[in-house]
The first five atom37 places (N, CA, C, CB, O) and aatype in JSON, in Angstrom:
{
  "aatype": [12, 10, 11, 6, 11, 0, 19, 5, 18, 18, 11, 5, 7, 18, 15, 4, 15, 6, 15, 19, 19, 12, 15, 0, 9, 3, 6, 7, 10, 4, 3, 11, 0, 10, 10, 0, 4, 0, 16, 14, 13, 15, 7, 7, 12, 12, 15, 7, 4, 19, 4, 7, 0, 19, 0, 7, 0, 5, 10, 19, 9, 7, 18, 2, 16, 7, 1, 6, 2, 9, 11, 7, 2, 6, 19, 9, 0, 1, 11, 10, 15, 0, 15, 19, 19, 6, 6, 13, 11, 15, 1, 2, 11, 19, 16, 4, 4, 11, 19, 10, 16, 0, 7, 10, 6, 7, 12, 5, 1, 11, 6, 8, 4, 4, 11, 12, 19, 0, 3, 7, 0, 6, 9, 10, 6, 2, 10, 9, 7, 10, 11, 19],
  "atom_mask": [
    [1, 1, 1, 1, 1],
    [1, 1, 1, 1, 1],
    [1, 1, 1, 1, 1],
    [1, 1, 1, 1, 1],
    [1, 1, 1, 1, 1],
    [1, 1, 1, 1, 1],
    [1, 1, 1, 1, 1],
    [1, 1, 1, 1, 1],
    [1, 1, 1, 1, 1],
    [1, 1, 1, 1, 1],
    [1, 1, 1, 1, 1],
    [1, 1, 1, 1, 1],
    [1, 1, 1, 0, 1],
    [1, 1, 1, 1, 1],
    [1, 1, 1, 1, 1],
    [1, 1, 1, 1, 1],
    [1, 1, 1, 1, 1],
    [1, 1, 1, 1, 1],
    [1, 1, 1, 1, 1],
    [1, 1, 1, 1, 1],
    [1, 1, 1, 1, 1],
    [1, 1, 1, 1, 1],
    [1, 1, 1, 1, 1],
    [1, 1, 1, 1, 1],
    [1, 1, 1, 1, 1],
    [1, 1, 1, 1, 1],
    [1, 1, 1, 1, 1],
    [1, 1, 1, 0, 1],
    [1, 1, 1, 1, 1],
    [1, 1, 1, 1, 1],
    [1, 1, 1, 1, 1],
    [1, 1, 1, 1, 1],
    [1, 1, 1, 1, 1],
    [1, 1, 1, 1, 1],
    [1, 1, 1, 1, 1],
    [1, 1, 1, 1, 1],
    [1, 1, 1, 1, 1],
    [1, 1, 1, 1, 1],
    [1, 1, 1, 1, 1],
    [1, 1, 1, 1, 1],
    [1, 1, 1, 1, 1],
    [1, 1, 1, 1, 1],
    [1, 1, 1, 0, 1],
    [1, 1, 1, 0, 1],
    [1, 1, 1, 1, 1],
    [1, 1, 1, 1, 1],
    [1, 1, 1, 1, 1],
    [1, 1, 1, 0, 1],
    [1, 1, 1, 1, 1],
    [1, 1, 1, 1, 1],
    [1, 1, 1, 1, 1],
    [1, 1, 1, 0, 1],
    [1, 1, 1, 1, 1],
    [1, 1, 1, 1, 1],
    [1, 1, 1, 1, 1],
    [1, 1, 1, 0, 1],
    [1, 1, 1, 1, 1],
    [1, 1, 1, 1, 1],
    [1, 1, 1, 1, 1],
    [1, 1, 1, 1, 1],
    [1, 1, 1, 1, 1],
    [1, 1, 1, 0, 1],
    [1, 1, 1, 1, 1],
    [1, 1, 1, 1, 1],
    [1, 1, 1, 1, 1],
    [1, 1, 1, 0, 1],
    [1, 1, 1, 1, 1],
    [1, 1, 1, 1, 1],
    [1, 1, 1, 1, 1],
    [1, 1, 1, 1, 1],
    [1, 1, 1, 1, 1],
    [1, 1, 1, 0, 1],
    [1, 1, 1, 1, 1],
    [1, 1, 1, 1, 1],
    [1, 1, 1, 1, 1],
    [1, 1, 1, 1, 1],
    [1, 1, 1, 1, 1],
    [1, 1, 1, 1, 1],
    [1, 1, 1, 1, 1],
    [1, 1, 1, 1, 1],
    [1, 1, 1, 1, 1],
    [1, 1, 1, 1, 1],
    [1, 1, 1, 1, 1],
    [1, 1, 1, 1, 1],
    [1, 1, 1, 1, 1],
    [1, 1, 1, 1, 1],
    [1, 1, 1, 1, 1],
    [1, 1, 1, 1, 1],
    [1, 1, 1, 1, 1],
    [1, 1, 1, 1, 1],
    [1, 1, 1, 1, 1],
    [1, 1, 1, 1, 1],
    [1, 1, 1, 1, 1],
    [1, 1, 1, 1, 1],
    [1, 1, 1, 1, 1],
    [1, 1, 1, 1, 1],
    [1, 1, 1, 1, 1],
    [1, 1, 1, 1, 1],
    [1, 1, 1, 1, 1],
    [1, 1, 1, 1, 1],
    [1, 1, 1, 1, 1],
    [1, 1, 1, 1, 1],
    [1, 1, 1, 0, 1],
    [1, 1, 1, 1, 1],
    [1, 1, 1, 1, 1],
    [1, 1, 1, 0, 1],
    [1, 1, 1, 1, 1],
    [1, 1, 1, 1, 1],
    [1, 1, 1, 1, 1],
    [1, 1, 1, 1, 1],
    [1, 1, 1, 1, 1],
    [1, 1, 1, 1, 1],
    [1, 1, 1, 1, 1],
    [1, 1, 1, 1, 1],
    [1, 1, 1, 1, 1],
    [1, 1, 1, 1, 1],
    [1, 1, 1, 1, 1],
    [1, 1, 1, 1, 1],
    [1, 1, 1, 1, 1],
    [1, 1, 1, 0, 1],
    [1, 1, 1, 1, 1],
    [1, 1, 1, 1, 1],
    [1, 1, 1, 1, 1],
    [1, 1, 1, 1, 1],
    [1, 1, 1, 1, 1],
    [1, 1, 1, 1, 1],
    [1, 1, 1, 1, 1],
    [1, 1, 1, 1, 1],
    [1, 1, 1, 0, 1],
    [1, 1, 1, 1, 1],
    [1, 1, 1, 1, 1],
    [1, 1, 1, 1, 1]
  ],
  "atom_positions": [
    [[-90.86, 128.18, -11.92], [-91.18, 128.12, -10.61], [-90.41, 126.98, -9.91], [-92.63, 127.99, -10.47], [-90.29, 127.13, -8.7]],
    [[-89.85, 125.84, -10.48], [-89.12, 125.19, -9.91], [-87.47, 125.92, -9.52], [-89.2, 124.05, -10.74], [-86.73, 125.53, -8.62]],
    [[-87.26, 126.85, -10.31], [-85.95, 127.56, -10.09], [-86.16, 128.37, -8.74], [-85.55, 128.57, -11.4], [-85.2, 128.3, -7.97]],
    [[-86.98, 128.94, -8.43], [-87.3, 129.49, -7.33], [-87.06, 128.6, -5.81], [-88.67, 129.86, -7.61], [-86.35, 128.79, -4.83]],
    [[-88.01, 127.6, -6.18], [-88.26, 126.48, -5.14], [-86.94, 125.78, -4.79], [-89.32, 125.36, -5.71], [-86.59, 125.57, -3.63]],
    [[-86.24, 125.43, -5.86], [-84.99, 124.49, -5.83], [-83.92, 125.86, -4.92], [-84.35, 123.85, -7.9], [-83.39, 125.59, -3.84]],
    [[-83.82, 126.69, -5.32], [-82.66, 127.86, -4.74], [-83.01, 128.02, -3.32], [-82.72, 129.51, -5.52], [-82.11, 128.16, -2.49]],
    [[-84.56, 128.02, -2.9], [-85.03, 128.09, -1.4], [-85.02, 126.81, -0.66], [-86.45, 128.62, -1.29], [-85.13, 126.83, 0.57]],
    [[-84.88, 125.52, -1.4], [-84.55, 124.55, -0.6], [-82.9, 124.53, -0.54], [-85.24, 123.25, -1.12], [-82.55, 123.93, 0.48]],
    [[-82.07, 124.88, -1.11], [-80.91, 124.84, -1.03], [-80.3, 125.61, -0.04], [-80.54, 125.05, -2.05], [-79.34, 125.29, 0.66]],
    [[-81.16, 127.05, -0.04], [-80.49, 127.96, 1.04], [-81.14, 127.27, 2.58], [-81.0, 129.87, 0.74], [-80.61, 127.63, 3.64]],
    [[-82.29, 126.27, 2.61], [-82.49, 125.67, 3.88], [-81.73, 124.63, 4.28], [-83.65, 125.28, 4.0], [-81.91, 124.11, 5.38]],
    [[-80.71, 124.19, 3.36], [-79.87, 123.19, 4.13], [-79.87, 121.99, 3.16], [0.0, 0.0, 0.0], [-79.0, 121.15, 3.4]],
    [[-80.68, 121.74, 2.14], [-80.72, 120.74, 1.08], [-79.62, 120.71, 0.31], [-81.77, 120.88, 0.25], [-79.06, 121.8, 0.17]],
    [[-79.09, 119.7, -0.27], [-77.74, 119.76, -1.2], [-78.25, 120.16, -2.26], [-76.87, 118.47, -1.49], [-79.45, 120.44, -2.29]],
    [[-77.52, 120.26, -3.24], [-77.76, 120.97, -4.8], [-78.56, 119.83, -5.17], [-76.28, 121.32, -5.97], [-79.72, 120.18, -5.38]],
    [[-78.35, 118.57, -5.33], [-79.28, 117.33, -6.07], [-80.38, 117.37, -5.48], [-78.8, 115.81, -5.98], [-81.4, 117.39, -6.17]],
    [[-80.46, 117.4, -3.97], [-81.88, 117.16, -3.32], [-82.81, 118.39, -3.54], [-81.74, 116.88, -1.68], [-84.04, 118.27, -3.57]],
    [[-82.26, 119.42, -3.68], [-82.63, 120.77, -3.8], [-83.73, 120.62, -5.39], [-80.99, 121.87, -3.91], [-84.94, 120.82, -5.43]],
    [[-82.96, 120.29, -6.34], [-83.66, 119.98, -7.49], [-84.83, 119.12, -7.38], [-82.82, 119.44, -8.35], [-85.99, 119.41, -7.68]],
    [[-84.46, 118.19, -6.99], [-85.52, 116.84, -6.73], [-86.7, 117.37, -5.6], [-84.51, 115.27, -5.93], [-87.89, 117.08, -5.75]],
    [[-86.33, 117.99, -4.71], [-87.44, 118.47, -3.93], [-88.15, 119.36, -4.49], [-87.13, 118.95, -2.82], [-89.35, 119.3, -4.21]],
    [[-87.71, 120.48, -5.43], [-88.68, 121.42, -6.26], [-89.63, 120.5, -7.13], [-87.8, 122.48, -7.31], [-90.83, 120.78, -7.15]],
    [[-89.18, 119.46, -7.83], [-89.84, 118.81, -8.48], [-91.02, 118.01, -7.96], [-89.08, 118.24, -8.99], [-92.04, 117.87, -8.62]],
    [[-90.82, 117.46, -6.66], [-91.54, 116.89, -5.75], [-92.59, 117.75, -5.64], [-90.89, 116.61, -4.59], [-93.73, 117.35, -5.87]],
    [[-92.39, 118.79, -5.33], [-93.47, 120.12, -5.05], [-94.47, 119.92, -6.17], [-92.71, 121.86, -5.18], [-95.68, 119.68, -6.14]],
    [[-93.62, 120.08, -7.18], [-94.79, 120.42, -8.57], [-95.25, 118.95, -8.93], [-93.95, 121.29, -10.26], [-95.46, 118.83, -10.13]],
    [[-95.44, 117.89, -8.25], [-96.06, 116.72, -8.64], [-95.3, 115.67, -9.79], [0.0, 0.0, 0.0], [-95.83, 114.7, -10.32]],
    [[-93.81, 116.2, -10.01], [-92.98, 115.55, -11.16], [-92.64, 114.32, -10.9], [-91.76, 116.2, -11.49], [-92.53, 113.48, -11.79]],
    [[-92.4, 114.03, -9.44], [-91.87, 112.65, -9.03], [-92.4, 112.58, -7.54], [-90.1, 112.5, -9.16], [-92.85, 113.54, -6.92]],
    [[-92.26, 111.25, -7.05], [-92.6, 111.01, -5.85], [-91.12, 111.26, -4.71], [-93.26, 109.5, -5.94], [-89.91, 111.3, -4.93]],
    [[-91.81, 111.36, -3.71], [-90.9, 111.68, -2.75], [-89.8, 110.74, -2.54], [-91.54, 111.86, -1.63], [-88.62, 111.03, -2.35]],
    [[-90.31, 109.66, -2.6], [-88.93, 108.64, -2.75], [-87.91, 108.93, -3.22], [-89.0, 107.6, -3.43], [-86.82, 108.64, -2.75]],
    [[-88.12, 109.62, -4.31], [-86.55, 109.82, -4.93], [-85.84, 110.95, -4.46], [-86.49, 110.0, -6.48], [-84.88, 111.37, -5.1]],
    [[-86.28, 111.6, -3.22], [-85.32, 112.31, -2.59], [-84.14, 111.59, -2.08], [-85.88, 112.95, -1.61], [-83.0, 112.01, -2.27]],
    [[-84.4, 110.5, -1.44], [-83.41, 109.57, -1.12], [-82.08, 109.44, -1.91], [-84.03, 108.4, -1.15], [-80.91, 109.59, -1.56]],
    [[-82.66, 109.1, -3.11], [-81.7, 108.68, -4.17], [-81.02, 109.73, -4.49], [-82.25, 108.12, -5.34], [-79.86, 109.55, -4.85]],
    [[-81.63, 111.25, -4.45], [-80.72, 112.35, -4.78], [-79.62, 112.81, -3.89], [-81.44, 113.4, -5.0], [-78.86, 113.73, -4.18]],
    [[-79.59, 111.98, -2.57], [-78.86, 112.63, -1.67], [-77.33, 112.1, -1.87], [-79.48, 112.39, -0.25], [-76.5, 112.9, -1.44]],
    [[-76.82, 110.97, -2.4], [-75.57, 110.68, -2.71], [-74.98, 111.62, -3.95], [-75.55, 109.22, -3.0], [-73.76, 111.63, -4.08]],
    [[-75.58, 112.21, -4.62], [-75.53, 113.05, -6.17], [-74.74, 114.43, -5.55], [-77.47, 113.5, -7.03], [-74.16, 115.18, -6.33]],
    [[-74.77, 114.67, -4.23], [-74.46, 116.07, -4.17], [-72.91, 116.21, -3.81], [-75.42, 116.81, -3.09], [-72.36, 115.3, -3.19]],
    [[-72.23, 117.33, -4.21], [-70.79, 117.34, -4.2], [-70.31, 116.55, -5.17], [0.0, 0.0, 0.0], [-69.55, 115.61, -4.94]],
    [[-70.77, 116.9, -6.41], [-70.19, 116.03, -7.2], [-70.17, 114.44, -7.31], [0.0, 0.0, 0.0], [-69.35, 113.78, -7.94]],
    [[-71.27, 113.95, -6.57], [-71.26, 112.47, -6.53], [-70.35, 112.12, -5.72], [-71.07, 111.8, -7.72], [-69.76, 111.04, -5.86]],
    [[-70.04, 113.1, -4.61], [-69.03, 113.06, -3.75], [-67.72, 112.83, -3.92], [-69.28, 112.4, -3.07], [-66.9, 112.49, -3.06]],
    [[-67.52, 113.08, -5.31], [-66.29, 112.91, -5.56], [-65.84, 114.27, -6.41], [-66.12, 111.53, -6.27], [-64.65, 114.47, -6.62]],
    [[-66.69, 115.03, -6.8], [-66.53, 116.69, -7.16], [-66.76, 116.52, -8.55], [0.0, 0.0, 0.0], [-66.61, 117.53, -9.23]],
    [[-67.12, 115.32, -9.22], [-67.5, 115.36, -10.58], [-68.5, 115.84, -10.79], [-67.55, 114.37, -11.16], [-68.68, 116.98, -10.34]],
    [[-69.54, 115.2, -11.54], [-70.7, 116.17, -12.09], [-71.76, 116.74, -11.18], [-71.48, 115.46, -13.11], [-72.22, 115.93, -10.38]],
    [[-72.28, 118.12, -11.13], [-72.6, 118.89, -10.39], [-73.97, 118.24, -10.11], [-72.45, 120.22, -10.85], [-74.67, 117.72, -10.98]],
    [[-74.32, 118.35, -8.57], [-75.67, 117.75, -8.2], [-76.79, 118.23, -8.71], [0.0, 0.0, 0.0], [-77.85, 117.61, -8.75]],
    [[-76.58, 119.58, -9.19], [-77.85, 120.17, -9.76], [-78.11, 119.42, -11.17], [-77.7, 121.88, -9.97], [-79.28, 119.35, -11.54]],
    [[-77.14, 118.87, -11.92], [-77.47, 118.46, -13.25], [-77.72, 116.71, -12.89], [-76.09, 118.91, -14.46], [-78.49, 116.07, -13.61]],
    [[-77.08, 116.13, -11.89], [-77.95, 114.98, -11.5], [-79.15, 114.79, -11.19], [-77.62, 114.55, -10.74], [-79.84, 113.82, -11.49]],
    [[-79.52, 116.01, -10.37], [-81.07, 116.12, -9.82], [-81.85, 115.96, -10.74], [0.0, 0.0, 0.0], [-82.69, 115.07, -10.86]],
    [[-81.55, 117.06, -11.65], [-82.43, 117.18, -13.18], [-82.63, 115.77, -13.63], [-81.53, 118.07, -14.55], [-83.72, 115.19, -13.71]],
    [[-81.38, 115.25, -13.93], [-81.47, 113.69, -14.74], [-82.31, 112.84, -14.05], [-80.04, 112.82, -14.84], [-83.23, 112.24, -14.61]],
    [[-82.01, 112.72, -12.6], [-83.04, 111.94, -12.04], [-84.44, 112.01, -12.18], [-82.91, 112.0, -10.99], [-85.09, 110.97, -12.07]],
    [[-85.05, 113.22, -12.41], [-86.07, 113.47, -12.55], [-86.76, 113.1, -13.92], [-86.03, 114.58, -12.21], [-87.82, 112.49, -14.09]],
    [[-85.98, 113.57, -14.77], [-85.86, 113.08, -15.92], [-86.12, 111.41, -16.24], [-84.63, 113.51, -16.22], [-87.0, 110.89, -16.93]],
    [[-85.1, 110.85, -15.51], [-85.36, 109.47, -15.79], [-86.8, 108.79, -14.96], [0.0, 0.0, 0.0], [-87.31, 107.78, -15.43]],
    [[-87.23, 109.29, -14.03], [-88.35, 109.12, -13.29], [-89.64, 109.32, -14.05], [-88.27, 109.96, -12.21], [-90.69, 108.72, -13.82]],
    [[-89.41, 110.33, -15.06], [-90.41, 110.63, -15.77], [-90.46, 110.03, -17.27], [-90.43, 111.98, -15.71], [-91.49, 110.06, -17.94]],
    [[-89.5, 109.6, -17.62], [-89.16, 109.02, -19.19], [-88.47, 108.02, -19.22], [-88.44, 109.87, -20.12], [-88.31, 107.45, -20.3]],
    [[-87.79, 107.5, -17.94], [-87.11, 106.13, -18.26], [-87.84, 104.93, -18.75], [0.0, 0.0, 0.0], [-89.0, 104.94, -19.14]],
    [[-86.97, 103.81, -18.68], [-86.98, 102.78, -19.61], [-88.36, 101.84, -19.16], [-85.46, 101.95, -19.56], [-88.72, 100.95, -19.93]],
    [[-88.99, 102.05, -18.09], [-90.22, 101.58, -17.79], [-91.51, 102.29, -17.47], [-90.0, 100.93, -16.92], [-92.59, 101.81, -17.13]],
    [[-91.11, 103.66, -17.66], [-92.32, 104.53, -17.08], [-92.74, 104.49, -18.78], [-91.93, 106.39, -16.08], [-92.09, 104.4, -19.82]],
    [[-94.41, 104.61, -18.36], [-95.36, 104.51, -19.53], [-95.16, 106.22, -20.47], [-97.23, 104.19, -18.75], [-95.56, 106.31, -21.63]],
    [[-94.72, 107.02, -19.99], [-94.55, 108.12, -20.69], [-93.49, 108.59, -21.5], [-94.71, 108.84, -20.01], [-93.45, 109.69, -22.04]],
    [[-92.49, 107.57, -21.56], [-91.31, 107.56, -22.23], [-90.72, 106.2, -22.64], [0.0, 0.0, 0.0], [-91.3, 105.12, -22.68]],
    [[-89.39, 106.49, -22.94], [-88.64, 104.95, -23.13], [-87.31, 105.65, -23.01], [-88.91, 103.88, -24.8], [-87.12, 106.86, -22.91]],
    [[-86.25, 104.47, -23.06], [-84.7, 104.73, -23.09], [-84.3, 105.91, -23.87], [-83.94, 103.55, -23.68], [-83.41, 106.68, -23.52]],
    [[-84.95, 105.99, -24.87], [-84.41, 106.89, -26.26], [-84.29, 108.43, -25.59], [-85.77, 106.88, -27.82], [-83.33, 109.2, -25.51]],
    [[-85.79, 108.55, -25.11], [-86.02, 109.88, -24.68], [-85.57, 110.35, -23.5], [-87.19, 110.12, -24.67], [-85.18, 111.51, -23.4]],
    [[-85.58, 109.47, -22.45], [-84.68, 109.8, -21.4], [-83.06, 110.09, -21.61], [-84.82, 108.74, -20.53], [-82.44, 110.91, -20.93]],
    [[-82.56, 109.39, -22.54], [-81.2, 109.75, -22.74], [-81.14, 110.88, -23.39], [-80.46, 108.83, -23.4], [-80.32, 111.71, -22.98]],
    [[-82.02, 111.22, -24.61], [-81.98, 112.47, -25.06], [-82.1, 113.9, -24.21], [-82.87, 112.39, -25.89], [-81.63, 115.0, -24.49]],
    [[-82.79, 113.53, -23.23], [-83.31, 114.53, -22.41], [-82.06, 115.06, -21.41], [-84.6, 113.91, -21.61], [-81.69, 116.2, -21.11]],
    [[-81.6, 113.81, -21.07], [-80.6, 114.02, -20.11], [-79.28, 114.47, -20.78], [-80.4, 112.76, -19.32], [-78.53, 115.15, -20.09]],
    [[-78.91, 114.17, -22.06], [-77.92, 114.8, -22.65], [-78.24, 116.25, -22.95], [-77.57, 114.1, -23.77], [-77.32, 117.05, -22.85]],
    [[-79.54, 116.7, -23.34], [-79.86, 118.01, -23.16], [-79.88, 119.01, -22.06], [-80.77, 118.0, -23.47], [-79.85, 120.24, -22.17]],
    [[-79.94, 118.26, -20.94], [-79.5, 118.73, -19.45], [-78.04, 119.27, -19.56], [-79.53, 117.4, -18.28], [-77.73, 120.41, -19.22]],
    [[-77.04, 118.24, -20.15], [-75.92, 118.47, -20.05], [-75.44, 119.55, -20.79], [-75.38, 117.5, -20.22], [-74.73, 120.44, -20.31]],
    [[-75.88, 119.49, -22.17], [-75.57, 120.7, -23.33], [-76.11, 121.97, -22.65], [-76.44, 120.47, -24.97], [-75.45, 123.01, -22.61]],
    [[-77.04, 121.87, -22.23], [-77.74, 123.48, -21.7], [-76.72, 123.86, -20.66], [-79.55, 123.45, -20.84], [-76.08, 124.91, -20.74]],
    [[-76.57, 122.87, -19.55], [-75.72, 123.43, -18.37], [-74.45, 123.96, -18.86], [-75.4, 122.35, -17.28], [-73.92, 124.97, -18.41]],
    [[-73.96, 123.19, -19.84], [-72.44, 123.65, -20.27], [-72.65, 124.97, -21.03], [-71.59, 122.47, -21.33], [-71.76, 125.81, -20.94]],
    [[-73.68, 125.23, -21.75], [-73.81, 126.55, -22.51], [-73.92, 127.72, -21.42], [-75.19, 126.53, -23.52], [-73.79, 128.91, -21.71]],
    [[-74.19, 127.2, -20.01], [-74.53, 128.37, -19.42], [-73.09, 128.51, -18.29], [-76.23, 128.24, -18.69], [-72.65, 129.53, -17.76]],
    [[-72.6, 127.09, -18.19], [-71.59, 127.18, -17.18], [-70.09, 126.81, -17.59], [-72.01, 126.3, -16.1], [-69.04, 126.86, -16.95]],
    [[-70.42, 126.4, -18.96], [-68.93, 125.73, -19.68], [-68.51, 124.48, -19.23], [-67.61, 126.59, -19.4], [-67.82, 123.8, -20.0]],
    [[-68.83, 124.01, -18.03], [-68.42, 122.51, -17.5], [-69.54, 122.03, -16.75], [-67.08, 122.43, -16.53], [-70.43, 122.79, -16.36]],
    [[-69.52, 120.94, -16.54], [-70.71, 120.22, -15.44], [-69.95, 119.62, -14.16], [-71.65, 118.75, -16.24], [-70.56, 119.03, -13.27]],
    [[-68.74, 119.8, -14.14], [-67.54, 119.25, -13.13], [-67.62, 120.1, -11.66], [-65.85, 119.56, -13.91], [-66.98, 121.14, -11.51]],
    [[-68.36, 119.61, -10.76], [-68.3, 120.76, -9.35], [-66.84, 120.89, -9.04], [-69.16, 120.14, -7.73], [-66.71, 122.06, -8.7]],
    [[-65.93, 120.43, -8.99], [-64.76, 120.77, -8.81], [-64.14, 121.83, -9.61], [-64.15, 119.78, -8.88], [-63.27, 122.58, -9.15]],
    [[-64.58, 121.88, -10.75], [-64.12, 123.11, -11.65], [-65.01, 124.31, -11.29], [-64.27, 122.77, -13.3], [-64.49, 125.43, -11.19]],
    [[-66.29, 124.13, -11.11], [-67.12, 124.92, -11.1], [-67.02, 125.99, -9.83], [-68.22, 124.18, -11.23], [-67.34, 127.17, -9.89]],
    [[-66.53, 125.34, -8.73], [-66.23, 125.75, -7.5], [-65.0, 125.86, -7.17], [-66.72, 125.11, -6.7], [-64.74, 126.08, -5.99]],
    [[-63.95, 125.71, -8.15], [-62.55, 126.04, -7.78], [-62.24, 127.4, -7.08], [-61.75, 125.99, -9.0], [-62.48, 128.53, -7.51]],
    [[-61.61, 127.02, -5.84], [-60.85, 128.41, -5.16], [-62.22, 129.11, -4.33], [0.0, 0.0, 0.0], [-62.12, 130.2, -3.77]],
    [[-63.39, 128.4, -4.32], [-64.7, 129.26, -3.59], [-64.75, 128.42, -2.42], [-66.37, 129.34, -4.47], [-64.6, 127.2, -2.56]],
    [[-64.93, 128.93, -1.33], [-65.29, 128.33, -0.06], [-66.5, 128.97, 0.95], [-64.03, 128.33, 0.66], [-66.69, 130.18, 0.89]],
    [[-67.11, 128.35, 1.66], [-67.89, 128.93, 2.59], [-69.27, 129.54, 2.02], [0.0, 0.0, 0.0], [-70.04, 128.9, 1.3]],
    [[-69.48, 131.0, 2.49], [-70.59, 131.49, 1.61], [-70.67, 131.94, 0.12], [-70.98, 132.45, 2.19], [-71.66, 132.09, -0.6]],
    [[-69.22, 132.11, -0.13], [-69.04, 132.47, -1.61], [-69.47, 131.1, -2.23], [-67.39, 132.97, -2.05], [-70.48, 131.1, -2.93]],
    [[-69.02, 130.33, -2.1], [-69.44, 128.76, -2.53], [-70.65, 128.72, -2.66], [-69.13, 127.62, -1.61], [-71.16, 128.51, -3.76]],
    [[-71.44, 128.93, -1.41], [-72.73, 128.54, -1.4], [-73.45, 129.68, -2.19], [-73.24, 128.3, 0.04], [-74.4, 129.34, -2.91]],
    [[-73.11, 130.97, -2.14], [-74.02, 131.59, -3.38], [-73.54, 131.18, -4.61], [-74.07, 133.15, -3.46], [-74.42, 131.18, -5.47]],
    [[-72.48, 130.84, -4.98], [-72.04, 130.51, -6.25], [-73.03, 129.27, -6.83], [-70.45, 130.11, -6.15], [-73.42, 129.18, -7.99]],
    [[-73.32, 128.39, -5.8], [-73.76, 127.15, -5.97], [-75.37, 127.56, -6.02], [-73.22, 126.07, -4.78], [-76.04, 126.67, -6.55]],
    [[-75.91, 128.38, -5.7], [-77.39, 128.84, -5.91], [-77.55, 128.77, -7.13], [-77.82, 130.17, -5.47], [-78.55, 128.22, -7.58]],
    [[-76.3, 129.49, -8.2], [-76.88, 129.52, -9.28], [-76.74, 128.25, -10.24], [-76.45, 130.64, -9.81], [-77.37, 128.2, -11.3]],
    [[-75.97, 127.3, -9.85], [-76.06, 126.16, -10.44], [-77.28, 125.41, -10.11], [-74.96, 125.47, -10.18], [-77.72, 124.62, -10.95]],
    [[-77.87, 125.56, -9.0], [-79.15, 125.0, -8.44], [-79.98, 125.64, -9.51], [-79.57, 125.42, -6.79], [-80.67, 124.97, -10.28]],
    [[-79.88, 127.01, -9.54], [-81.22, 127.56, -10.26], [-80.81, 126.88, -11.67], [-81.47, 129.51, -10.32], [-81.64, 126.11, -12.15]],
    [[-79.82, 127.04, -12.24], [-79.6, 126.4, -13.92], [-80.29, 125.03, -13.92], [-77.77, 126.11, -14.43], [-81.06, 124.69, -14.82]],
    [[-80.01, 124.37, -13.04], [-80.49, 122.75, -13.2], [-81.81, 122.66, -13.12], [0.0, 0.0, 0.0], [-82.41, 121.96, -13.92]],
    [[-82.63, 123.55, -11.86], [-83.9, 123.66, -12.09], [-84.54, 124.13, -13.03], [-84.29, 124.07, -11.41], [-85.55, 123.54, -13.41]],
    [[-84.17, 125.15, -13.56], [-85.02, 125.88, -14.73], [-84.62, 124.96, -16.05], [-84.54, 127.72, -14.96], [-85.51, 124.84, -16.89]],
    [[-83.49, 124.36, -16.29], [-83.48, 123.7, -17.52], [-84.27, 122.74, -17.43], [-82.33, 123.27, -17.95], [-84.96, 122.5, -18.42]],
    [[-84.43, 121.73, -16.01], [-85.42, 120.72, -15.77], [-86.77, 121.01, -16.42], [-85.58, 120.55, -14.33], [-87.42, 120.38, -17.26]],
    [[-87.02, 122.27, -15.7], [-88.32, 122.65, -16.04], [-88.66, 122.99, -17.5], [-88.61, 123.71, -15.27], [-89.75, 122.84, -18.06]],
    [[-87.59, 123.44, -17.98], [-88.21, 123.83, -19.53], [-88.22, 122.49, -20.51], [-87.14, 125.12, -20.37], [-88.91, 122.5, -21.53]],
    [[-87.42, 121.33, -20.15], [-87.16, 120.56, -20.77], [-88.56, 119.33, -20.45], [-85.67, 120.33, -20.49], [-89.04, 118.51, -21.23]],
    [[-88.9, 119.62, -19.08], [-90.16, 118.67, -18.73], [-91.32, 118.91, -19.13], [-90.42, 118.54, -17.49], [-92.15, 118.03, -19.38]],
    [[-91.58, 120.69, -19.28], [-92.74, 121.09, -19.59], [-92.89, 121.18, -21.17], [0.0, 0.0, 0.0], [-93.97, 121.57, -21.64]],
    [[-91.81, 120.84, -22.02], [-91.95, 120.11, -23.23], [-92.4, 119.02, -23.54], [-91.16, 120.0, -23.64], [-93.22, 118.85, -24.44]],
    [[-91.83, 118.01, -22.73], [-91.8, 116.62, -23.16], [-92.61, 115.71, -21.95], [-90.14, 116.15, -23.37], [-92.44, 114.49, -21.93]],
    [[-93.31, 116.23, -21.17], [-93.79, 114.85, -20.21], [-95.04, 115.31, -20.34], [-93.23, 114.57, -18.46], [-95.98, 114.71, -19.81]]
  ]
}
């Protein structure tokens, strides 16, 4: 469910990180206020580093299992965040936006990034469904 919603948001103009977070908001996994926090994480944190879909998934995990949340603690949040990275790498080899999108422009890049958004949301859904 998150996967389809996240891709839909991405196609509507939300960034990769925002799309993952918006799909989580729709499913009641986090507060709408988290959307503003996701904005700077798009485009590899505006530096081309970590894919925004990975960062968005980690934001939602932190919201649900972070240090001061009654559902979790620091250890769970870090473990789940590491799982996002591991699974994303198993699907895409890297988490670096620059590497993932190298040589792609315009619609070709947008279409390629739809897969990254879908992967980030699906990984999040699988992890949250199991742990929260």
